[in-house]
N, C-alpha and C positions, 0 to 999 in steps of 0.2 A: 504493500500500500504506500509506503514512504517513497518508493521509487517512482510510482505513477504521479504522486503529488509533486515530487521534485521535478519530474519531467514537465508536467503541466505548468508549474510555476516558472521554470527557466524558459520554456517555449513561449509562454505568454509575454514575459518580459522581453525576450529577444524579438518577438513579433512586433510588439509595441515600439521598441527602440528603432527597429529597422523600417517600420512603416510610418510611424509618426502620426497616424490617423487618430482623431478624437471624436469623429462623428459616430453617433449610436449605431447606425446600420453597419458601418465598417468594423467597429469594435465587436459587435455581435457576430459578424462573419469571422473575425479573428478568433473569438472564443470557440466557435464551431470548429474551425480548423485545428485549434489546439486540442480540443476534446477528441476529434477524429484521429489525430496523430497519436494521442495517448491510447486510444482504443486499439489502433493498429499495433502499436508497440507491445501492448499487453497481450493481444491475440497471437503475435509472433513470438512471445516469450523471450524478448531481448532485453528486458529490464532486470539488471542485477548490479552488484557492486562494481563491476568492471565497466559496464556501459553507462551507468548513472552513478558516478563516484561521489555520493553525497557526503561521505566521510572526509572528503578532501576540500569541501566548500570553504572552510575558514582558512585552511593552510595555503590554498592555491594563490590568492592575491599576494601574499607575502613572497611566495616563490616566484611569481610572475615579475614582481618588482626586482628581485635579485637577478632573475634571468635577463630582464631588460637592461639592468646596469651592466651585467657581464657582456651583453651584446654591444653596448656603447663602448665599453673599455676595449673589447676585442676589435671593434671597427677602428678606433683611434690607433691601436697597435698596428693594424694592417695598413693604415695610411702612412704611418711612420716607416714601416718596412718598404712600402712602394715608393715613397718619396726620397728615401735615403740613397745616396750615391752608391754605397756598398750594401746591397740587399742582404738582409739577414735571413736567408732562406736555407733551410736544412730539412727538406721533406723526409718524413719517416713514418713508419707504422708502429704503433705501440699497443701492448695489451696491458690492461689494468684489472685488478680484482674489484668487483662491485658487490654490494650487499643486497641489491635488488633481486628478488626472486620471482616476484609476480609479473605478469604480462603488462599490467598498467604501469608499474614502476619502471620496467625496462623500456617501455615505449616513451615515457616522459624523459628518462635519462638519455636515451639515444637521440631523440629529437632535440633536446636541450643542447647536447654537445654539437650536433650538426648546425643548429641555429647560430652558434657563436662563430664568427668568421675565423678562419685559420684551422678549423678542425672539422672532420667529417667522420661520423660513426659508420664503420664498415660492417661490423657484426656485433651482436650482443646476445649473450646466453651462457648458460652453464657457469654463472658467477663471474664472467669476464666480459669486458668490452674491448673491441678492437677499433682503434681510432687512427685515422691518418691526420697528421699535424704538419703544418707548413714549417714550423721550427720548434725547438725545445721549449721555448717560453710559452707557446700556444698550448702545449700539452700539459703544463704544470698542474692545472686544476684537475685534469682527468687523472693524472698519475697520483696526485695527493688525495684523491677521493673527495674533493670539495663538492663537486656537483652531486655525487652519489649521496653524500650526507644531507644535502639540502632538499632532495626530492621528497615531496610529501607523499605519504602512502603507507602501505602495509609492508614493512620489511619482514622478511622471514616467512612469508606466507606464499606458498607456491600456488599460482592460479592456473 
């Protein structure tokens, strides 16, 4: 029940933000579309902790702020690398241990690493992440496990 309620709440908020309509007819059509979407999701049995991670609702905005800051810092570092006369480029592939065992935690970790310029997640699973980095400095947070520790979610739970 909490997953359907959460889906309807977030879908309604998203619909209202993206549409911006305030006329009663259009709002009622939006409500009908949200209810129909929730009905279909319930019928298809796709609502669970992985598809509707309500347990992450409070932790995600703080993580998004951290991730946004890391993206800005990595972009500045990339500009410095590109603009410097002697480019500090030492591409390499590294493997690092991670504590994420769930599918959701692995997906958030892999995408977060890939979103920061200078690193790309190549493979993740079996307690390890394989990352391509443009230089040693770009891979420090992955090697030190900083991203892994900041991922909100259920560590130690295999999904």
